[in-house]
N, C-alpha and C positions, 0 to 999 in steps of 0.2 A: 648482198650486202643487208638483206632483210634480217638476218640472224644476228647481225652485230649488236642492235638494241633490244634484243629479246630478253636479255639477262638485267631484270630490273629488280633489284632487291625490294622486298617489304620488310618493314621493320616498325618496331614502336619506339618513339622518342620524346624528348621534350621540345620546347619550343624551338623552331629553326629560325635562325637570324637570317635577314637578307631575304626574307619572303613578304608577298603582298597578299591580302585577303581579296578573293575574286567572287566568292559565293558563301551562303550558308545553307546547309542541308541537314534537316532532322535536328537543328540546334547545334551543328557542328560546323565550325568555320574551314571553309576550303581555301587554302593557300597555295601560291605558286612561288617557288625559289627562283631567283634571277637565272640559276643554271639551267633550269627546265626550258628556257628560251632556246638556249644553244642546242639541247638535245632535240627539241621539236623541229628546229630548222634542219638538222642533220637528217632527222627521220624523214621529214618532207621530201629533201633532196634524194635521198636513198630510193625512197618509194616511187618518186616521179621517174626516176632513171629506169627503174625495174619495171613499172607499168608502161613505160613507154617502148621499151624492148620487147616486151611480151605481147603487146597490142600495137602492132605497126600501123594500123589504121587510125589510131588516136593522134591527134595534133598535141604539140608541146603544151600547149595551154590547158588541153582537157587532161592529159597525164598529171599536171600539176594541180589542178582543181581536185581530181580524184585522190592524189597523194595526201592532199591537206585534209580531205574528209576522212581518210583511212587513219590518218595519224590522230586527228581529233578522236576517232572511235576507239583508237589503241589507248589513248591516255585517259578517255572515260571509262574504259575497262579496267585500268589501273586504279582509278578512283574507286570503281565497284569493288575492286579487290580490298581496298583499304577501309570502305564503309562496310564491309562484311565484318572485318576485324573489330571495327567501332562498335556495331549493333550488338555482337556477341558480348564484347566488353561490357556494355550498359547492362546487359542481361544479368551480370555478375557484380553490379554495383561498382564498376569502374567508370570514372568520368573520362570521356575524350573531348577535349576542347576543340581540337583542330587536326585537319588532315593537310600536310604539305606534299606537293609534287615537286620533285627536283631531279637532277640530272641521272641519278640511278634508279629512280622509281618514285616511291611513296612512303611517307611515314606518318603514323597516328600518333598523336600527343596524348599520352596516357598519365594521368596524375600519380598512378601507383602501379606497382607490379602485381600480376594475377595473385589472388590469395589462396588458390588451392591448385593442385595438379590438374585437376579435371577442368577447372575454368581456363587454365593456359592451354590445354590440349585443344579444346573446342574452339577458343578465340584463335590460336595459331592455325588450325585447320580450316577455318572459315574462309580465309583468304584464298589458298590455292583450290579449295574446293569451288569458290565463285569463278576462279579463272578457268577451271575445267569445265564448268557449265557453259561458261561464255564460248570457251573454245569448240565445244562440241556442237553448241547451236550455230556458230559461225561456219564450220566446216559442213554442217547439214545445210545450212543454205547455199553455201558454195557449191556442194555436190549436185542439189536439186535445182538450183537456179537456172540452168540453161534451158529448161522446159518452160520458162517464162519468156524467153527472148523470141520466141515464134510470133507471140502476139504483141510483144512490147519491146522491140530492139533497143529503145532507149534505157532499158533496165540492165543492159549487157555489163555495165560496170560493177554490178552488185556482185557478180562472181568473184572477181580478182580481190575485191575489198573484203568479202565475206571470208574467202580462203585465208586471206592475210591474216584477220583479226582471229580466226579459229587457230592458226598455226601459232601466231605469237602468243596467244594467251596459254595454249598448252605448253608452249616453251617456258613462259614465265611461270606457270605452275610446277613444271619439273625444276626449274633452276631454284625455286624458293623452297623447294621440298628437300634440297641437299641437307644433310645433317649438320650444318655449321651454324652455331650461334652467332648473330642473332637473326639469321634467316627463319622463315616459318618452320622449316624442316629442323633447324636447331632448336626452335622453341617447343616444338611436337617432341624432339628427342628428349629435351630436358624434362618435360611434363612427365614422360614415361620413366625416367630415372628417379625423378622426383617421387612418382607414385609408388615405386617399387621399394626405394629407400628410406622414404618418409622423411627425407633430409634435403631442404631446398638449396642449402649453401653447397653440399656436395654435388647434386645435379647441375647446378650452375657452373662450378668449377670444371666438371667433365664436359658440359656442353660448350663452354667457351673455349677448352682445349680443343674440342671438335672444330670450332670455328676457325682456329688457327690452322689446324690441318687442312681443312677445305681451301682456305686462302693459299697455303703453300702449294697445293695441288694446282690451283687455278694459275698461279705463276708459273709452273711446270708447263701447264697445257698453253698458256700465251707464249712461252718461249718456243715450244713446238710449232705452234701456228705461225709465229714471226719468222723463224728462221728455216722450218722444214717444210712447211705448207705455203710458203709464199702469200701469208695472210696477215701482214704486219699490222694493218689497222685492227683487226679483230684480237691480234695477240696483245697490243696494247691496251684494248677495251677490256680484256680479261684481266690484265694486270692492274688496271685502274679498280676494278671490282674487287680484285684480291686486296688492294691496299685499304679499301673501306673496311672489308670485312675483317682484316687482320686488327685494325685500329679498334673497331668496334668490339671484337672479342677480347683484346687486351683491356679496353676500358671496363668491359664487364668483370674481368677477373680482379682489377684494382677495385671495383666497387664492391665485389664479394669480401675483399680483405678489409675494407672499410666496415662493411656490415658486421663482420666478425669481431672487429675491433671495437665497435659500439657495445657489442654484447647486450645485456639487459638494461643498459643505462637509460634513464629518465630525462626529460627537459628540466624538471623542477631543479635539481642540483646546480645546472650549468646556466641556468636563466639569470639574468640581471634585475634586481629588484630596486635598486637605486639608478635611475634613469631619467634623462630629460625629456620633457613633453612640453606641448603648447595647447593653449585652449583655443576654440575657434573665435574668430573675429580679429585675431591677431594680424598684423599686416606682414607681408613677406620680408619687407625690408628690416623689420624688428627681429624676425625669426634668424635671418642672415647675420645681423649685427650682434644679436645675443647669444645665439646658439652655434650656428653653423661655423662662422669664423673663429671664435676664441675657442671653441671645444672640438672642431674637427669633426662635427657630425655630419654623416652622410644620410640619415634617415631620421625623422622625428614624429613620434606619435601625436596625433591630435585629439586631446581627451576632453570630454565634459564630465567633470566629476571623476569617477572611476570608470566611465563608459568609454570605449574607443569609438572616435568618430572616424578617423581615417589616419593616413600616414602620408607625410610630404617628405619627398627624397630631393637629393640635388638634382636629379633629372627633371623633377616638377618645377623646380625654383628657376631653372635656366631657361624655362619657356616664358618667363615674364621679363619683359623688357625693363632695365634698370629704371628708367624714367617713370615705371608705374609700380615699384616697389612700394611706395609709401602709400599707395591707395588700393592695393590688391590684397584681400584678406586670404589667409592660408587656406581656408576651405575651397576656395575657387581652383586651386591647382592641385590639391591632394588627391590621393587615391582613396576613395571611400572604403569604410570598413567592410561592406559587404563584398567588395572585389579582392579583398587581402587574403592570403593563406594565413591561418593562425594555428596554434597549438596549445593544448592544456599542459599543465605541470607533470600530469600522469602519463602524457605521450611517450612512447619510446623515442630515443634519438634517431633511430632509423627512419621513423615518419617525418621528423623534422627535416632530416637529410633529404629525403624524397621531395619535400616542399621546396627546400631550398634550391633543389635543381631544377625547378619548375619557374623561378623567379631570379632576377639580377639584384633584389633587394638585399641589403647587407643584414637585416634582422627580420625575425618573425615576432608578432605580437603574441603574449602568452595569455590566454584567457581562461578565467575560471569563474564559473557561476555569472557569466555575463560581465564580469569586472575586468579590466586589464590589470594583470598582477606582476607583470614583468615583460622583458623582452629577451630573446634569445638571439645572440649575435652569432653571424656565420663563422666569424674567426674562433669563437669558443669552441664550435663543434669541430672545426679542423684541428685546433689545438689539442682537443681532448683524443681525437683519432691518432695524432701524430704522437703525443705521449704514450698511448696504449701500445703503439706499434713499438716504440722505443723500449718499452718494459717487457714487451712479449718475449717468451723463450726464443732462442736463436732458431730453432726448427720450425717455428710457427710464422716467421716473417716472410 
């Protein structure tokens, strides 16, 4: 059963809902999705059964403890894989705010896509390269570990754990190098096509189609495993991974169509310059009574003169008990300006779209020369994209 959880896709994504922060490494939040606990439990049970059958002198308790240690090391190696992506991304000025471990592996939260083909190639290759190094080290330790047992028999569990970590990381690297977007191999493939054609949109379209092909092949492999090789669980697992890849590749194609629809449009023409705001010091109750309820506003800039102080959203206001509305100033619950994503009038709409994808807020403040000059609503960008698609020639839709 060890091979069942070896296929853990690595990817880049936005914030993953349903996750909790457990650590912070090199300024990057490490988060665990609730689905991770399920796969961790499955891995531990699988390893405990495997270690127990291969080491008949071990007690059930010892097999379970060693399985927990091996599972923790496996997920630490997945974290190392993602950190490698993150560190290379930083080298190319791409911010990575968090890494999330979930049922299928790990995802790094990038604020934007790689700016060049070379940066994508190096960033995508860093993860599998790290897994290969960890895998070779693990196999090396496993192969040479028996020489330690003569002087220290208590170290005997090192061998099966090291061999497992070595094998699983090599499997992980091999799977992630499949040329299906958004796997690392798919991103490497896209970077190569991008470098050759000098066209990122075309490269994305080709790589995403490759992701759909890989997903279809995984489904076929899952069917063979389930019905012809009597490995139903492994077959279902492959089908689950294929479903993830198909959806991710399809979403990438949709994103590419949206990017094409945006073209060279800028933020300025779509931003609203006539918007409601509130100064600091105003109580939450007044904001709700005068702005939120009568105008159906879901987010309101907090400004001092023309300077943005923060943004207060419905979610912020709901945190305040109604009995305290009259005594809680809005700045106590707002999101400070330093923590907000902003755009300028001259930014491409594609930049705004990337920032919208990293937040649930309905608007982005538009800043020019340190002044709040407007707000860009999510609905405005969506409406623009839809209109462009409606007006596009039939063959380009």
